[in-house]
N, C-alpha and C positions, 0 to 999 in steps of 0.2 A: 504494499500500499504505499504509494508515493505522495498521495494527496492528503494534505493536513485535514483531519477530521474537524467538523463543526465544534464538537464538544471534546475538551481535554480531560481525560479521566484523572483522578487523583492517583498518581503512581509513585510508588517507592520501589527501589530495587536494592536488595542486600546481597553483597558478594559473600558467599559462604565458603570458607576454607575448610578442608577436610571432607571426608565422605559422609555427607549428611543428607543428601537429597536422594529420595527414593527413585529407583531406575525403572521400576515397573516389572522387573523380572525377579524370579524366585530362585534361590540357590538350591543345591541338592539337599541340603539340610532343612528346607522348607521356610527359610527366612527371606524376607524381601531384601534384595541387594540394594546398596546405597552407593552413591557416586558423587562426583563434583558438580557444582552448578550454581544457580542464583535463585533467590526468592523474590518474585514480584508481589507486591501488595497493590491491588488496583481497586479503587472504590471500596476498600475494606476487605476484599477477597484475597486470600493468600494463594499465589500460584507458584508452587515450587517447579523449577525447570532444571531437569538433569541435562547437563551438557557433556556429551561424549567427546572425547578427544583433548589432548593436552594443549594443542595449538589453539583450539577454539576457546578453551577456558582461559588461557593466557591472554589471548587477543582481547576478549571481552572484559576480563578483570583489569588488565592494564589500561584500557581505554576508559573504564569507569573511574579508576584511581586517579588518572590525569584529570578527568572532568571534575572529580571531587576536590582536588588540589585547587583548581580554578586559578592557577598562577601563570597561564599563558603557555605552559608546557603541553605538548601533545605527542602522541605516538604516531609515527609515520611507518610506512612499508619498510623503508630502509632500516628502521630500528630493529626489526626482526632478523635482518640478514646477518649471518655469521661474519664477524670482523668489521662491521659498519657501526656498531653501537658505541657510545661514549662509555667511559668507565663508570660514571655515575648511574647512567641508565642500565648498564649490565648489572650493576650491584642491586639496583631496585628490582629488576626482572628476576634475578636470582633469588631475591628475598621472597617475592611473591610465589615463585615456583616452589620454594621450600615450604611455604605456608600451606600449599595444596598437598604436599607430600606425595607427589606422583611417583609411580613405580621406577621410572627411569631417572637417572641423575641429570642435573641441569646441563652439565657440559655435553653429555652424550646427546641430549635433545637439541641444544642450542647449535651444535656443530652441524646438525642436519638441516638447519634453516639456511639454504644457500640460494634459493630463488624466490620470486614473488608468487609463483604459480601455486605453491601449497597454501600460501596466505589467501589468495583469491578463493581457493577451495574452501579453506577453514571459514571465511567470512560467509560464503554462500551456505555452508552447512549449519552455521551458527544461526543465520537468519531464518532458515528453514525450521530449526528446532524451536526458536521463539515463536515463529508464525504458528506452528502446529500446536503449541501450548496455549496460545491466545486467540486463535481464529474463531472458535465457537462461542466463547464467553466474554472476551474483552478484545474485540477486533480493532477498535480504535486505538488501543494502547500500543499496538504494533508499530505504528508511525513513530512513536517516541522511543520504543525500546530497541528497535532494529539497529544493527551496526551499519554505519554509513562511512563512505570515503568522500571526504571533502577536499577539493583542490584549492589549497592556498599555498602557493609556492610548491612545496612538496605535497603529495597526497597524504592526508592524515586521517586517522580513524576517529569517528565521533558518533554520538547518539543525539536524539532530540530531547534528552533529559537534562534537567538543570542539576547543578551541584547539590542543591538541597534535597533532590530526589533519590540521592545515592547514599547507601550505607556500606561501610567496609567493616566486616566483623573480624 
């Protein structure tokens, strides 16, 4: 949905570190599996969104973290490419990666980020996950929650959420 809806729902998004979001699948032992993701609260309704994929989680979390800081810094496509990142940004990304406690190590994951193609795929997958979670009950919220690429100098990642809509746990 590219058109701004007439009504802006009351939206809050919480980045949840650790495996706390139900995935919808059941383990061999009969327990509901959990994974990484975010929790949207839209007009009072809580919508947990399981995000499969390390790059998808990192892309969305880092975009929201930069938006929350609201200090003029932003995440670009080049920031994800191995060898292109500044030391400060590399430290911040490693810190976020460690909070998630992904199965692979940061260095192993980061060294695989060698082209923009996987980022484009991750952005597409992420937006499909968000759309599928919101389309039946909170369709208008997708316009604000979807990950976008805005061209201002370098292409940067953004959402239509304001910093006050974002909570980092």
